[in-house]
C-alpha positions as a LaTeX table, in Angstrom:
\begin{tabular}{lrrr}
\hline
Residue & $x$ (\AA) & $y$ (\AA) & $z$ (\AA) \\
\hline
Met1 & 15.75 & 10.41 & 18.13 \\
Thr2 & 14.83 & 6.72 & 18.59 \\
Ala3 & 11.50 & 7.26 & 16.80 \\
Met4 & 13.35 & 8.87 & 13.88 \\
Ile5 & 15.74 & 5.90 & 13.59 \\
Ala6 & 12.85 & 3.42 & 13.85 \\
Gly7 & 10.99 & 5.38 & 11.15 \\
Arg8 & 14.03 & 5.21 & 8.86 \\
Arg9 & 14.38 & 1.45 & 9.46 \\
Phe10 & 10.69 & 0.90 & 8.65 \\
Gly11 & 11.03 & 3.02 & 5.51 \\
Ala12 & 14.13 & 1.09 & 4.44 \\
Ala13 & 12.41 & $-2.25$ & 5.11 \\
Leu14 & 9.37 & $-1.13$ & 3.15 \\
Phe15 & 11.57 & 0.03 & 0.24 \\
Leu16 & 13.54 & $-3.24$ & 0.22 \\
Gly17 & 10.33 & $-5.27$ & 0.42 \\
Val18 & 8.83 & $-3.42$ & $-2.56$ \\
Met19 & 12.05 & $-3.69$ & $-4.55$ \\
Ser20 & 12.30 & $-7.43$ & $-3.87$ \\
Gly21 & 8.69 & $-8.07$ & $-4.89$ \\
Val22 & 7.45 & $-8.73$ & $-1.35$ \\
Thr23 & 4.15 & $-6.99$ & $-0.74$ \\
Pro24 & 3.88 & $-5.16$ & 2.58 \\
Leu25 & 1.14 & $-6.40$ & 4.91 \\
Val26 & $-1.96$ & $-4.27$ & 4.40 \\
Ala27 & $-5.43$ & $-5.17$ & 5.62 \\
Gln28 & $-7.91$ & $-5.94$ & 2.85 \\
Thr29 & $-11.69$ & $-6.17$ & 2.93 \\
Phe30 & $-13.40$ & $-9.44$ & 1.97 \\
Leu31 & $-16.92$ & $-10.76$ & 1.67 \\
Val32 & $-16.51$ & $-13.93$ & 3.72 \\
Val33 & $-18.77$ & $-16.99$ & 3.52 \\
Glu34 & $-18.76$ & $-19.27$ & 6.55 \\
Thr35 & $-20.86$ & $-21.99$ & 8.10 \\
Ser36 & $-20.83$ & $-22.63$ & 11.86 \\
Gly37 & $-17.59$ & $-20.68$ & 12.15 \\
Ser38 & $-15.83$ & $-22.62$ & 9.37 \\
Pro39 & $-14.86$ & $-20.52$ & 6.34 \\
Leu40 & $-16.09$ & $-21.71$ & 2.93 \\
Gly41 & $-14.48$ & $-18.94$ & 0.93 \\
Ala42 & $-13.97$ & $-15.20$ & 0.57 \\
Leu43 & $-13.99$ & $-12.65$ & $-2.23$ \\
Pro44 & $-11.89$ & $-9.47$ & $-2.15$ \\
Phe45 & $-14.33$ & $-6.57$ & $-1.73$ \\
Glu46 & $-12.81$ & $-3.16$ & $-2.28$ \\
Glu47 & $-14.73$ & 0.01 & $-1.54$ \\
Gly48 & $-17.19$ & 0.93 & $-4.31$ \\
Gln49 & $-17.01$ & $-2.57$ & $-5.81$ \\
Glu50 & $-20.10$ & $-4.70$ & $-6.50$ \\
Ile51 & $-20.58$ & $-8.37$ & $-5.61$ \\
Cys52 & $-23.81$ & $-10.13$ & $-6.60$ \\
Leu53 & $-25.51$ & $-13.16$ & $-5.11$ \\
Thr54 & $-27.45$ & $-14.90$ & $-7.89$ \\
Trp55 & $-29.83$ & $-17.86$ & $-7.78$ \\
Asn56 & $-32.84$ & $-19.46$ & $-9.44$ \\
His57 & $-36.19$ & $-18.79$ & $-7.77$ \\
Ser58 & $-37.24$ & $-21.94$ & $-5.89$ \\
Val59 & $-40.83$ & $-21.86$ & $-7.25$ \\
Thr60 & $-40.56$ & $-20.51$ & $-10.81$ \\
Gly61 & $-36.90$ & $-21.30$ & $-11.56$ \\
Gly62 & $-36.38$ & $-17.74$ & $-12.88$ \\
Ala63 & $-33.21$ & $-15.74$ & $-12.27$ \\
Val64 & $-32.88$ & $-13.57$ & $-9.15$ \\
Ala65 & $-29.95$ & $-11.45$ & $-7.91$ \\
Asp66 & $-29.06$ & $-9.23$ & $-4.98$ \\
Cys67 & $-26.09$ & $-6.95$ & $-5.61$ \\
Phe68 & $-24.10$ & $-5.48$ & $-2.75$ \\
Glu69 & $-21.51$ & $-2.74$ & $-2.54$ \\
Asn70 & $-18.82$ & $-2.04$ & 0.01 \\
Gln71 & $-19.74$ & 1.53 & 0.96 \\
Asp72 & $-17.16$ & 2.94 & 3.34 \\
Gly73 & $-16.82$ & $-0.41$ & 5.10 \\
Ser74 & $-20.56$ & $-1.09$ & 5.18 \\
Leu75 & $-22.18$ & $-4.02$ & 3.35 \\
Thr76 & $-24.98$ & $-2.33$ & 1.43 \\
Leu77 & $-27.73$ & $-3.83$ & $-0.75$ \\
Met78 & $-27.70$ & $-1.61$ & $-3.85$ \\
Arg79 & $-29.97$ & $-3.37$ & $-6.34$ \\
Ser80 & $-31.92$ & $-6.54$ & $-7.04$ \\
Tyr81 & $-32.83$ & $-8.35$ & $-10.26$ \\
Leu82 & $-36.14$ & $-10.17$ & $-10.49$ \\
His83 & $-37.36$ & $-12.20$ & $-13.46$ \\
Asp84 & $-40.99$ & $-11.31$ & $-12.68$ \\
Phe85 & $-43.32$ & $-10.62$ & $-9.77$ \\
Ala86 & $-43.33$ & $-14.27$ & $-8.70$ \\
Ala87 & $-43.99$ & $-15.58$ & $-5.21$ \\
Gly88 & $-42.16$ & $-13.44$ & $-2.67$ \\
Leu89 & $-40.73$ & $-11.06$ & $-5.28$ \\
Gly90 & $-41.64$ & $-7.48$ & $-5.91$ \\
Glu91 & $-41.14$ & $-3.88$ & $-4.99$ \\
Met92 & $-41.57$ & $-2.30$ & $-1.60$ \\
Glu93 & $-42.80$ & 1.28 & $-1.81$ \\
Gly94 & $-40.03$ & 3.79 & $-1.16$ \\
Arg95 & $-37.28$ & 1.16 & $-1.55$ \\
Gly96 & $-35.54$ & 1.70 & $-4.87$ \\
Gln97 & $-36.72$ & 2.30 & $-8.42$ \\
Ile98 & $-37.94$ & $-0.35$ & $-10.87$ \\
Val99 & $-36.22$ & $-0.35$ & $-14.26$ \\
Pro100 & $-36.91$ & $-2.90$ & $-17.04$ \\
Ala101 & $-33.90$ & $-5.16$ & $-17.68$ \\
Glu102 & $-32.52$ & $-5.49$ & $-21.22$ \\
Asn103 & $-33.31$ & $-9.20$ & $-21.60$ \\
Gly104 & $-36.55$ & $-9.30$ & $-19.62$ \\
Gly105 & $-37.33$ & $-9.06$ & $-15.96$ \\
Tyr106 & $-36.48$ & $-5.90$ & $-14.07$ \\
Trp107 & $-33.96$ & $-4.31$ & $-11.74$ \\
Ile108 & $-34.83$ & $-2.50$ & $-8.56$ \\
Asn109 & $-32.03$ & 0.08 & $-8.42$ \\
Ala110 & $-31.03$ & 2.61 & $-5.75$ \\
Ile111 & $-32.09$ & 0.44 & $-2.81$ \\
Asn112 & $-29.06$ & 1.65 & $-0.80$ \\
Glu113 & $-29.90$ & $-0.41$ & 2.27 \\
Pro114 & $-27.07$ & $-1.11$ & 4.75 \\
Ile115 & $-27.07$ & $-4.69$ & 6.03 \\
Ala116 & $-27.32$ & $-4.74$ & 9.83 \\
Gly117 & $-24.07$ & $-5.83$ & 11.46 \\
Asn118 & $-22.39$ & $-6.18$ & 8.03 \\
Ala119 & $-23.62$ & $-9.79$ & 7.93 \\
Leu120 & $-26.37$ & $-11.69$ & 6.16 \\
Ala121 & $-27.68$ & $-15.16$ & 7.03 \\
Leu122 & $-28.53$ & $-17.35$ & 4.04 \\
Arg123 & $-29.61$ & $-20.94$ & 3.46 \\
Ile124 & $-27.85$ & $-22.14$ & 0.33 \\
Gly125 & $-30.10$ & $-24.04$ & $-2.03$ \\
Pro126 & $-29.38$ & $-27.27$ & $-3.88$ \\
Asp127 & $-27.89$ & $-27.43$ & $-7.40$ \\
Ala128 & $-31.23$ & $-26.49$ & $-9.02$ \\
Val129 & $-31.29$ & $-23.22$ & $-7.04$ \\
Asn130 & $-27.63$ & $-22.57$ & $-7.98$ \\
His131 & $-26.56$ & $-19.91$ & $-5.47$ \\
Val132 & $-23.45$ & $-18.14$ & $-6.81$ \\
Leu133 & $-21.55$ & $-15.25$ & $-5.21$ \\
Ala134 & $-19.78$ & $-13.34$ & $-7.99$ \\
Gly135 & $-17.29$ & $-10.50$ & $-7.81$ \\
Pro136 & $-15.50$ & $-8.79$ & $-10.70$ \\
Asp137 & $-12.67$ & $-11.34$ & $-10.88$ \\
Gln138 & $-13.90$ & $-14.52$ & $-9.22$ \\
Ser139 & $-16.96$ & $-16.45$ & $-8.08$ \\
Leu140 & $-17.93$ & $-18.88$ & $-5.35$ \\
Leu141 & $-20.31$ & $-21.63$ & $-6.49$ \\
Leu142 & $-22.13$ & $-21.89$ & $-3.18$ \\
Ser143 & $-24.69$ & $-24.55$ & $-4.18$ \\
Gln144 & $-21.83$ & $-26.82$ & $-5.23$ \\
Met145 & $-19.78$ & $-26.04$ & $-2.11$ \\
Ala146 & $-22.46$ & $-26.41$ & 0.56 \\
Pro147 & $-25.98$ & $-27.27$ & $-0.69$ \\
Asp148 & $-28.83$ & $-27.05$ & 1.83 \\
Thr149 & $-26.56$ & $-25.38$ & 4.37 \\
Arg150 & $-27.03$ & $-22.26$ & 6.47 \\
Val151 & $-24.19$ & $-19.79$ & 5.94 \\
Arg152 & $-23.26$ & $-16.29$ & 6.95 \\
Leu153 & $-21.99$ & $-13.67$ & 4.49 \\
Ser154 & $-20.01$ & $-10.97$ & 6.26 \\
Leu155 & $-17.90$ & $-7.98$ & 5.30 \\
Glu156 & $-14.54$ & $-8.29$ & 7.11 \\
Arg157 & $-11.14$ & $-6.59$ & 7.11 \\
Arg158 & $-8.21$ & $-9.00$ & 7.29 \\
\hline
\end{tabular}
């Protein structure tokens, strides 16, 4: 009986909260950027959504991107864009499929590689490297926020 009354109270509170414009507390998933335990920013990262980390290659200056997806709560590298086969860039046999990009360069699609521990260490480059983390609705300009800094990107529910 007490559980039934508590359930009704919760339902009534939820209804009143929705009717008054108050959003009920629900955990969301974010791609969080932090340095030494201090948060720099976070992007909402719903399941099936893509967030890309873009930058300029440190040797050639050409565009590079790694695009991640939230796959059932797992941070997964889905595809990479490379402007050419410059130093350190290229395909690894059995890891994705190369497809020419519309405006030059190429994509390596279907990588589908889960990131161990749902976290990725990264050293953000200076302004010339221009590291940017971009989701569908917002971006974090990492090279402006923390140039030459080691950060951690992690998939987290909050």
